[in-house]
VMD Tcl script that builds the backbone (N, CA, C; Angstrom):
set m [mol new atoms 270]
animate dup $m
set s [atomselect $m all]
$s set {name element resname resid chain x y z} {
  {N N MET 1 A 21.761 -12.829 -6.460}
  {CA C MET 1 A 20.518 -12.634 -5.760}
  {C C MET 1 A 20.510 -13.516 -4.532}
  {N N GLY 2 A 20.494 -12.907 -3.458}
  {CA C GLY 2 A 20.492 -13.690 -2.244}
  {C C GLY 2 A 19.634 -13.051 -1.184}
  {N N ILE 3 A 19.920 -13.448 0.018}
  {CA C ILE 3 A 19.140 -12.952 1.133}
  {C C ILE 3 A 19.338 -11.452 1.311}
  {N N GLU 4 A 20.493 -10.929 0.945}
  {CA C GLU 4 A 20.728 -9.494 1.094}
  {C C GLU 4 A 19.794 -8.679 0.200}
  {N N ASN 5 A 19.320 -9.249 -0.894}
  {CA C ASN 5 A 18.390 -8.544 -1.775}
  {C C ASN 5 A 16.946 -8.660 -1.311}
  {N N GLU 6 A 16.681 -9.476 -0.305}
  {CA C GLU 6 A 15.315 -9.621 0.181}
  {C C GLU 6 A 14.815 -8.361 0.865}
  {N N ALA 7 A 15.705 -7.468 1.246}
  {CA C ALA 7 A 15.288 -6.209 1.862}
  {C C ALA 7 A 14.505 -5.348 0.874}
  {N N LEU 8 A 14.665 -5.593 -0.404}
  {CA C LEU 8 A 13.952 -4.856 -1.442}
  {C C LEU 8 A 12.508 -5.329 -1.590}
  {N N ASN 9 A 12.192 -6.524 -1.122}
  {CA C ASN 9 A 10.869 -7.105 -1.334}
  {C C ASN 9 A 9.758 -6.274 -0.703}
  {N N GLY 10 A 9.901 -5.872 0.526}
  {CA C GLY 10 A 8.861 -5.100 1.206}
  {C C GLY 10 A 8.545 -3.778 0.529}
  {N N PRO 11 A 9.554 -2.923 0.314}
  {CA C PRO 11 A 9.270 -1.659 -0.371}
  {C C PRO 11 A 8.749 -1.846 -1.802}
  {N N ALA 12 A 9.258 -2.842 -2.504}
  {CA C ALA 12 A 8.801 -3.065 -3.879}
  {C C ALA 12 A 7.346 -3.527 -3.912}
  {N N PHE 13 A 6.979 -4.411 -3.007}
  {CA C PHE 13 A 5.599 -4.887 -2.953}
  {C C PHE 13 A 4.666 -3.751 -2.539}
  {N N ALA 14 A 5.091 -2.936 -1.567}
  {CA C ALA 14 A 4.280 -1.796 -1.141}
  {C C ALA 14 A 4.124 -0.783 -2.274}
  {N N LEU 15 A 5.171 -0.575 -3.047}
  {CA C LEU 15 A 5.105 0.345 -4.173}
  {C C LEU 15 A 4.156 -0.166 -5.246}
  {N N LEU 16 A 4.178 -1.465 -5.508}
  {CA C LEU 16 A 3.269 -2.049 -6.497}
  {C C LEU 16 A 1.817 -1.896 -6.050}
  {N N LEU 17 A 1.527 -2.221 -4.812}
  {CA C LEU 17 A 0.156 -2.094 -4.316}
  {C C LEU 17 A -0.306 -0.636 -4.307}
  {N N THR 18 A 0.587 0.267 -3.955}
  {CA C THR 18 A 0.241 1.682 -3.936}
  {C C THR 18 A -0.024 2.206 -5.344}
  {N N SER 19 A 0.775 1.789 -6.300}
  {CA C SER 19 A 0.558 2.253 -7.676}
  {C C SER 19 A -0.761 1.710 -8.229}
  {N N LEU 20 A -1.136 0.495 -7.848}
  {CA C LEU 20 A -2.437 -0.037 -8.262}
  {C C LEU 20 A -3.577 0.748 -7.627}
  {N N TYR 21 A -3.408 1.149 -6.363}
  {CA C TYR 21 A -4.410 1.990 -5.696}
  {C C TYR 21 A -4.551 3.326 -6.419}
  {N N VAL 22 A -3.428 3.932 -6.768}
  {CA C VAL 22 A -3.458 5.227 -7.448}
  {C C VAL 22 A -4.196 5.102 -8.775}
  {N N LEU 23 A -3.949 4.052 -9.511}
  {CA C LEU 23 A -4.601 3.868 -10.800}
  {C C LEU 23 A -6.093 3.620 -10.629}
  {N N ARG 24 A -6.466 2.769 -9.722}
  {CA C ARG 24 A -7.874 2.391 -9.561}
  {C C ARG 24 A -8.726 3.505 -8.969}
  {N N PHE 25 A -8.219 4.196 -7.960}
  {CA C PHE 25 A -9.013 5.180 -7.235}
  {C C PHE 25 A -8.585 6.616 -7.485}
  {N N ARG 26 A -7.862 6.868 -8.581}
  {CA C ARG 26 A -7.406 8.213 -8.936}
  {C C ARG 26 A -6.711 8.871 -7.751}
  {N N GLY 27 A -5.689 8.187 -7.244}
  {CA C GLY 27 A -4.987 8.613 -6.040}
  {C C GLY 27 A -4.278 9.937 -6.159}
  {N N TRP 28 A -4.071 10.438 -7.360}
  {CA C TRP 28 A -3.375 11.710 -7.503}
  {C C TRP 28 A -4.211 12.866 -6.956}
  {N N THR 29 A -5.486 12.631 -6.686}
  {CA C THR 29 A -6.303 13.687 -6.093}
  {C C THR 29 A -6.158 13.734 -4.574}
  {N N ARG 30 A -5.634 12.658 -3.974}
  {CA C ARG 30 A -5.456 12.579 -2.518}
  {C C ARG 30 A -4.062 12.044 -2.185}
  {N N PRO 31 A -3.045 12.877 -2.296}
  {CA C PRO 31 A -1.681 12.392 -2.057}
  {C C PRO 31 A -1.425 11.943 -0.622}
  {N N GLY 32 A -2.123 12.518 0.329}
  {CA C GLY 32 A -1.952 12.093 1.723}
  {C C GLY 32 A -2.408 10.659 1.928}
  {N N ARG 33 A -3.502 10.296 1.298}
  {CA C ARG 33 A -4.007 8.937 1.404}
  {C C ARG 33 A -3.056 7.951 0.716}
  {N N VAL 34 A -2.456 8.373 -0.389}
  {CA C VAL 34 A -1.495 7.515 -1.081}
  {C C VAL 34 A -0.275 7.266 -0.197}
  {N N ALA 35 A 0.212 8.305 0.470}
  {CA C ALA 35 A 1.363 8.151 1.369}
  {C C ALA 35 A 1.014 7.237 2.540}
  {N N ALA 36 A -0.186 7.380 3.086}
  {CA C ALA 36 A -0.603 6.516 4.193}
  {C C ALA 36 A -0.741 5.071 3.730}
  {N N TYR 37 A -1.272 4.862 2.546}
  {CA C TYR 37 A -1.423 3.526 1.982}
  {C C TYR 37 A -0.054 2.866 1.802}
  {N N PHE 38 A 0.906 3.631 1.254}
  {CA C PHE 38 A 2.255 3.101 1.067}
  {C C PHE 38 A 2.897 2.761 2.408}
  {N N ALA 39 A 2.771 3.669 3.379}
  {CA C ALA 39 A 3.374 3.428 4.696}
  {C C ALA 39 A 2.766 2.195 5.358}
  {N N PHE 40 A 1.452 2.036 5.251}
  {CA C PHE 40 A 0.784 0.876 5.837}
  {C C PHE 40 A 1.332 -0.424 5.257}
  {N N PHE 41 A 1.400 -0.517 3.938}
  {CA C PHE 41 A 1.885 -1.755 3.328}
  {C C PHE 41 A 3.376 -1.963 3.533}
  {N N LEU 42 A 4.135 -0.897 3.609}
  {CA C LEU 42 A 5.568 -1.028 3.883}
  {C C LEU 42 A 5.787 -1.597 5.284}
  {N N ILE 43 A 5.074 -1.061 6.253}
  {CA C ILE 43 A 5.192 -1.566 7.628}
  {C C ILE 43 A 4.703 -3.003 7.712}
  {N N LEU 44 A 3.578 -3.294 7.077}
  {CA C LEU 44 A 3.018 -4.643 7.090}
  {C C LEU 44 A 3.980 -5.658 6.473}
  {N N GLU 45 A 4.546 -5.327 5.333}
  {CA C GLU 45 A 5.487 -6.229 4.660}
  {C C GLU 45 A 6.772 -6.398 5.458}
  {N N THR 46 A 7.253 -5.324 6.057}
  {CA C THR 46 A 8.480 -5.410 6.839}
  {C C THR 46 A 8.287 -6.302 8.059}
  {N N ILE 47 A 7.186 -6.117 8.758}
  {CA C ILE 47 A 6.903 -6.953 9.929}
  {C C ILE 47 A 6.718 -8.404 9.519}
  {N N ALA 48 A 5.973 -8.634 8.452}
  {CA C ALA 48 A 5.725 -10.008 8.006}
  {C C ALA 48 A 7.015 -10.705 7.593}
  {N N SER 49 A 7.862 -10.013 6.847}
  {CA C SER 49 A 9.089 -10.663 6.378}
  {C C SER 49 A 10.094 -10.875 7.506}
  {N N ARG 50 A 10.066 -9.992 8.489}
  {CA C ARG 50 A 11.028 -10.100 9.575}
  {C C ARG 50 A 10.618 -11.114 10.642}
  {N N TYR 51 A 9.311 -11.161 10.961}
  {CA C TYR 51 A 8.880 -11.955 12.103}
  {C C TYR 51 A 7.995 -13.154 11.768}
  {N N LEU 52 A 7.318 -13.143 10.646}
  {CA C LEU 52 A 6.353 -14.201 10.365}
  {C C LEU 52 A 6.800 -15.209 9.306}
  {N N MET 53 A 7.639 -14.794 8.384}
  {CA C MET 53 A 8.076 -15.680 7.309}
  {C C MET 53 A 9.459 -16.241 7.606}
  {N N PRO 54 A 9.694 -17.470 7.208}
  {CA C PRO 54 A 11.042 -18.019 7.385}
  {C C PRO 54 A 12.036 -17.312 6.470}
  {N N GLU 55 A 13.271 -17.310 6.894}
  {CA C GLU 55 A 14.314 -16.663 6.114}
  {C C GLU 55 A 14.454 -17.346 4.760}
  {N N GLY 56 A 14.466 -16.542 3.714}
  {CA C GLY 56 A 14.600 -17.079 2.373}
  {C C GLY 56 A 13.286 -17.545 1.760}
  {N N ALA 57 A 12.148 -17.230 2.384}
  {CA C ALA 57 A 10.858 -17.667 1.850}
  {C C ALA 57 A 10.619 -17.079 0.466}
  {N N PHE 58 A 10.925 -15.824 0.309}
  {CA C PHE 58 A 10.847 -15.183 -0.994}
  {C C PHE 58 A 12.247 -14.760 -1.373}
  {N N GLY 59 A 12.657 -15.110 -2.548}
  {CA C GLY 59 A 14.000 -14.759 -2.993}
  {C C GLY 59 A 14.124 -13.279 -3.281}
  {N N GLY 60 A 15.326 -12.853 -3.517}
  {CA C GLY 60 A 15.576 -11.454 -3.834}
  {C C GLY 60 A 14.986 -11.033 -5.151}
  {N N GLY 61 A 14.688 -11.971 -6.006}
  {CA C GLY 61 A 14.116 -11.649 -7.315}
  {C C GLY 61 A 12.691 -11.152 -7.244}
  {N N LEU 62 A 11.986 -11.457 -6.158}
  {CA C LEU 62 A 10.598 -11.009 -6.032}
  {C C LEU 62 A 10.507 -9.493 -6.027}
  {N N GLY 63 A 11.430 -8.838 -5.365}
  {CA C GLY 63 A 11.443 -7.377 -5.344}
  {C C GLY 63 A 11.647 -6.794 -6.729}
  {N N LEU 64 A 12.521 -7.414 -7.502}
  {CA C LEU 64 A 12.760 -6.938 -8.871}
  {C C LEU 64 A 11.533 -7.157 -9.749}
  {N N ILE 65 A 10.847 -8.265 -9.549}
  {CA C ILE 65 A 9.625 -8.532 -10.318}
  {C C ILE 65 A 8.557 -7.505 -9.966}
  {N N CYS 66 A 8.397 -7.219 -8.682}
  {CA C CYS 66 A 7.407 -6.218 -8.255}
  {C C CYS 66 A 7.745 -4.842 -8.821}
  {N N LEU 67 A 9.011 -4.484 -8.819}
  {CA C LEU 67 A 9.410 -3.194 -9.395}
  {C C LEU 67 A 9.152 -3.175 -10.903}
  {N N GLY 68 A 9.405 -4.289 -11.562}
  {CA C GLY 68 A 9.132 -4.381 -12.990}
  {C C GLY 68 A 7.654 -4.264 -13.306}
  {N N LEU 69 A 6.817 -4.833 -12.455}
  {CA C LEU 69 A 5.373 -4.729 -12.659}
  {C C LEU 69 A 4.850 -3.333 -12.317}
  {N N THR 70 A 5.563 -2.612 -11.476}
  {CA C THR 70 A 5.150 -1.267 -11.103}
  {C C THR 70 A 5.304 -0.294 -12.264}
  {N N VAL 71 A 6.293 -0.502 -13.104}
  {CA C VAL 71 A 6.574 0.440 -14.197}
  {C C VAL 71 A 5.373 0.618 -15.129}
  {N N PRO 72 A 4.766 -0.449 -15.676}
  {CA C PRO 72 A 3.617 -0.212 -16.561}
  {C C PRO 72 A 2.409 0.392 -15.837}
  {N N VAL 73 A 2.257 0.087 -14.556}
  {CA C VAL 73 A 1.141 0.671 -13.799}
  {C C VAL 73 A 1.351 2.173 -13.636}
  {N N VAL 74 A 2.567 2.585 -13.345}
  {CA C VAL 74 A 2.860 4.017 -13.202}
  {C C VAL 74 A 2.692 4.725 -14.546}
  {N N VAL 75 A 3.110 4.092 -15.620}
  {CA C VAL 75 A 2.913 4.677 -16.956}
  {C C VAL 75 A 1.421 4.837 -17.237}
  {N N ALA 76 A 0.621 3.838 -16.885}
  {CA C ALA 76 A -0.826 3.935 -17.069}
  {C C ALA 76 A -1.407 5.062 -16.222}
  {N N CYS 77 A -0.925 5.220 -14.992}
  {CA C CYS 77 A -1.390 6.314 -14.123}
  {C C CYS 77 A -1.124 7.665 -14.765}
  {N N VAL 78 A 0.072 7.842 -15.286}
  {CA C VAL 78 A 0.431 9.109 -15.914}
  {C C VAL 78 A -0.429 9.358 -17.151}
  {N N LEU 79 A -0.644 8.334 -17.951}
  {CA C LEU 79 A -1.462 8.499 -19.153}
  {C C LEU 79 A -2.910 8.831 -18.810}
  {N N VAL 80 A -3.474 8.182 -17.816}
  {CA C VAL 80 A -4.850 8.478 -17.405}
  {C C VAL 80 A -4.930 9.889 -16.835}
  {N N TRP 81 A -3.951 10.267 -16.018}
  {CA C TRP 81 A -3.928 11.616 -15.458}
  {C C TRP 81 A -3.860 12.666 -16.563}
  {N N LEU 82 A -2.997 12.453 -17.561}
  {CA C LEU 82 A -2.886 13.399 -18.675}
  {C C LEU 82 A -4.186 13.453 -19.473}
  {N N HIS 83 A -4.799 12.309 -19.701}
  {CA C HIS 83 A -6.057 12.270 -20.449}
  {C C HIS 83 A -7.158 13.023 -19.699}
  {N N GLU 84 A -7.284 12.785 -18.407}
  {CA C GLU 84 A -8.308 13.477 -17.626}
  {C C GLU 84 A -8.034 14.975 -17.553}
  {N N ARG 85 A -6.785 15.318 -17.454}
  {CA C ARG 85 A -6.421 16.739 -17.422}
  {C C ARG 85 A -6.772 17.406 -18.740}
  {N N ARG 86 A -6.513 16.707 -19.837}
  {CA C ARG 86 A -6.810 17.251 -21.150}
  {C C ARG 86 A -8.322 17.371 -21.363}
  {N N GLN 87 A -9.091 16.453 -20.799}
  {CA C GLN 87 A -10.546 16.469 -20.957}
  {C C GLN 87 A -11.233 17.418 -19.969}
  {N N GLY 88 A -10.478 17.973 -19.045}
  {CA C GLY 88 A -11.030 18.901 -18.074}
  {C C GLY 88 A -11.771 18.224 -16.943}
  {N N GLU 89 A -11.479 16.944 -16.703}
  {CA C GLU 89 A -12.159 16.194 -15.650}
  {C C GLU 89 A -11.462 16.353 -14.305}
  {N N LEU 90 A -10.263 16.859 -14.303}
  {CA C LEU 90 A -9.522 16.951 -13.061}
  {C C LEU 90 A -9.789 18.248 -12.346}
}
mol reanalyze $m
mol bondsrecalc $m
mol representation Tube
mol addrep $m
């Protein structure tokens, strides 16, 4: 894990924030907004890591942690979506 793995941090953090948005605000009903939300945070994280943070500020492991935290959130999103679909709320 080194600086070469830090490129994963931005997309992983953006994916985690986007999955939390989808879960909280039922983002599966507005996929365009979800894509815009992901793009916004991806651009924000990329700019911040490239120009505002010192090199090596966050290790390469942060991206893996964010991806690991994204998995249960995505599972929860799918379960809530299936439950709402089954209840006829969607």
